[in-house]
Each structure stands twice: as structure tokens, then as C-alpha cells.
N, C-alpha and C positions, 0 to 999 in steps of 0.2 A: 732801147736803153744807148750807155755808148760804150763803141767795144776796148776800152780802156788796156785792158793784155794785151789785145793788135795793134793800139798807140806803143805802149810802149816799144812791144817788140819789135814795128817799122823803127823806130826813132833808133834802134840799139842797134837796128841796122845800115844806121847813117841816111836813112833817107827823109825826104825836104816835107816841110809843113804840106805843102801841096799836095805830094805825092801823097800823102801819110791820108787829110782828107779826101783827097779821090778813092782812096783802098776803103774809108770805114763810114764814108759818107756821112761823113762829121766835118762841119764850118772849120774854116783856120783858128777865128778865136777859138774855139773848143778844145781843138787839136794846143794851140798853145795854153792855154790857159793850166790841163791837167800835165801839158810837159812840167810848167814850174808850178804847179801843186809838188809835183811828186821831188821834182830836185825838193823843193824848199823837205819833203819831207823824208829825205834819201830812199823813196824809191827806182825802180832801176830792176828791167829785163836781165836775168830771168824770175820768175814768182815760180813760188809753186805750183807746180797744177792743180791743185786743190784750190788757190787764190780765184774765185770767181771773181769778175764781175762785180759782182752787188757788194764784195769782201772789198775792193777794191773803192766806188763807189761812196762805201763808206769811211773812209781811213783815207780819200780823199777833200769830202764834205762831209762832215759829221755836221752842220746845221741840220742839211737833209732831212736826218733819220730824229736829228732834232725837230724839227718842222712836221716832222708825222708823227712820231712818237714820243717830245719832249721831254725828251732827254733829256738829261748832262755832259754835253758835249767830256771826252776826253785827250785829257792833253800830252798825248805819247810819248815823244819828248821833254817834255819836265818829267813824264812818268818813270822815263828811262834814266834822264839822271839824277832820281830819289834814290832809286834801286842804285846806283853803283855805290852810296855814303852805305858805310859798317852799320847793322843791325838793321836797317831797312829792310823791310819786305813784301812783301806785295799785297799782304791779305793787311797792312798796314795803312797802305797806301786807300785803298780800297774807300776802309774806314773813313781816314781824311773825306775819301772824295765825293761823301755820303753824307762829310755832312756841311760840307762845300754846294753842292746841290740842293738841299735843303734848307741853308741859308739863302740860295737863289728864287727857291720853290717850283725843283725840276724836280724828274722824276730819277734813282740814280739808272743806273747799267747795276743788276746782279752780278755778286761776286764769280760766279764759274763765267759769266758774260762778262765782265772783265778783265778777269785775269784771260782767256780765249782769244778776246777782240784785241788788246798787250802783244801778246804771241803770236798773232795774227799780222801786227806793223813790222813787229819786233825779227820778225823770218823775213819779210818783205821787204824792209829797207834794209837789213844785214847789218844790226844796229846790235854793238860790244859794248860791254863792257870796259870805265877807261879802270884795270887792275893791274899793283903794281907786280911782275912777275923775276921770274927767276932767270940768268944768262939761259937765251937758248930754245924758254919755252914761249910758247905761243897763245893770244887772243883771238886772233882770228876764224872763226867759227869754219873754212873751207880750208882752213890744214892742220885742220885740229880729229885723229878719228871721227869716226861716225858715232859710235857711241858713243865718246865726249860730247858731242856739240849734238845729244840728245839730252843726257844729265843739264846740261843747260837753258833748259828749258822746264823743269824739273822747282819744285815751290815743297820746301819742308812745311809752312802750314797746309797744304796741300794736301801732303801727304797727313798728318796729324788727322786731318779732316776727313781721310779716306780714314784709316785706323780706328775712328771712331765710330764709325758709320759700321764697319760691322765688326766689333766688340770690346772688351775693352781689355782682352785678352793684348788683340793683335797690336792695338793703339799703344801697349807699352812695349810691344816689339817693335812697336814702328821708331818711340822715342827713343831706343836701346840703339839702334842700328842708329839714327841721326846725329849722339849721341857717343858713341864708336870710334865715330874713323875720324883721322886727323881734317879728310879735309871732306870739306861737305859734298863731294860727286859722290865719294865712298860711300855713305850711307845711304844713297840716293839709287846709287847700282844695287842697292839692296833693297829699298822699296817696291822699286818698279819688279823687283822679281819675287814679291810679295802681290804685288799687283798680279804679273800671270801667275801666280801659283790659283791666284782665290778665280782667274780664267778658267784654269785650266780642270780646278777642283772643285770650287763652289767655295765659294765666302764661308756656308756653316762648317762648310769640316776644315778651310781653313783660320778659322778665327777657335777652333777644340783642337790641332793642333799647334799654336802659339800659345795654348794654355796648360796640354800637355808638356810642352820642353822649357814652357818656365816653370811649373811642380822642382825640373833638379839643377835648374841655372837660370840667374837672374840677369844672364850675358847671351841670349839668347845668339845665335846663328843662323843661316838662310838654308845652312846645307842641311844643321837639325831637322828643322821643319820639314824640310822637302824629304826629309827621309822618313820620317813620319809618314805625309801624306805618301808616300811613295809601298810604305810598306804596309800603306791600309789600319796605324797606328792609334789616329786619329776615330778612327770606328768605335774606339777596345773603351767603353767609361773607366775613366781615370779612377781607380780602387781596389779597380775589381784580381784575383787572383790572376790573369791571366797579363795582365798589365805589368802585376808587379814582378811577374814573370823573367817578363820582356824586357824591364827595365835592368830586373838583376845582370839579366846574358847580356846585356848591352854595355854593363858596367865592368863587368870579368873582362870581355871583350877591351875594350881603350884602354882598362888600366891593369893585365895579367892577372896572375897567381903570385902571391908573394909568401915568402916561402921566411922565417921567424930562425935567428940563427942557429934557436937549440933546436929547432930539426937538421941542421945540416950536420951541426955537430955527431949526435949520434944516426944520420945517417939518414934519419927522417924520408918517407914519400918520395925513396925509392931515389933518394938526388944521389 
């Protein structure tokens, strides 16, 4: 296989075509073709450490994968342009892509593969959305905090699908997180916290914790869910005496003891 990574790296160092050919053992025409395709797709060095030559080949030469698997190729630049439009999601574009594949008599990529391939292309090409921002804000991933760059790769539909796989309570919690914040990134942050909780405590415990919190609040918070998991309250069946006592104690801790005006007038409760 052609060493696409090394070709991109050497070119970024200013090496000539001839020097690159000697180094990677490929013909001059191959090196030129690879670099021309990379330029068209806005792929440049450095690329991620986990970006293999196989991944680069699939991006540079989708036709080769097509011949091997008869898959419908993905127009990544077009997908990226469509995602910049209001209300357009990766899930919607995948549905349209499947329709195009069916019409062409080709086999489409599965939803997860479609999303993974697009994100790989976006990361390698360093593609960014053209979004109107306030003065001082940045849309360049390299200029953003690491956590915020990570949220750019998240997708509302994928979080909802993940929540459904865990259970109805988790799905309801995900929906609440995604609609409660002023900015999408805020909801993505909370949903990301849920996925980490599932990894740490297990999916069944997360579902039980979400169900418990939803009994007492229609607007669950990540903090309350993590508290339930940390204290093991998710292991206590809802409706048990222990659960009622713990929930009652939590209620008093959060609201305090309320004394009536009559008690104060009479010096009641040792006031």
C-alpha cells in the first residue's frame, strides 16, 4: 500500500516530488496524484495519530472501496456544506444518502460507518462550519479549548439513539439535557457525562439512576444522577421504605425546616 501518511508529512517539510518518491518507494505520478487529491479534499499534515493509510486511501480514493464492496461513495465536502444549514443533521443526510444509493442500485454505508467516515474526513481536512459568531468568538478548532473541540464532533441524533439503547429513562434524560441548554454544546456536555457514567457504573445502573431522579423531577440534572450512582441509591427499589427515608432526608437538606409564623409568636420550637 502507498504510504500516504509519509507523503503528506514529507511534503509539509518542503521535500520535492523526487525526494518523496525515493523515500516512500512510489512513482512520481503516484505522489503527484496523492498530493493533488489531498489538496482538493483539504487534507494536509499533520493528521491524527490514529489515522491509518487505509483510512486515507478510503478518503482519497472512494472509488477503490466502491469496486471492492460496491458501496455508494460519500461526497464528504457536500455533506459538510449541508450540515452548515439550519436544521440539517447527520442522521437526515444519511437517510438521503441511502435513498440515493438505492436509486443507483448501490449498497450504502450503515449509519455508524457513515458518521465515522465523515468525522474522520472532517478531522483530517480540518473542516469547520461557517457560522455567524459574536466578536471575539472563534470557529477554528485549533483555537478552541480542547473540551469544546470535542463537542463539535457530537451529534444530537446519536445521543438520542444511544439513550434509547440504554432505556426509556435514559432517553428521557438525554432529551431533557438536549433541550434545556441555551447552546447545543451545553447539552452535549451533559450527555457526554452520561456516557462516561455508563462506562463507569454500567448501563443498568445508569438507567435505574435516571428513573429514580425522574420520579422527583421533570428536569433531571447530571449532578443529581451522579450523586444517586455514587451513593448507590439506584440499587434501592423505588417505593421501598429506605428509598422514601433517603428521599425525605434529601428533601429536608435541600429545603431546610420551615417554621410557621404562629410558632415564632409563641416561642415555639425553641425559636
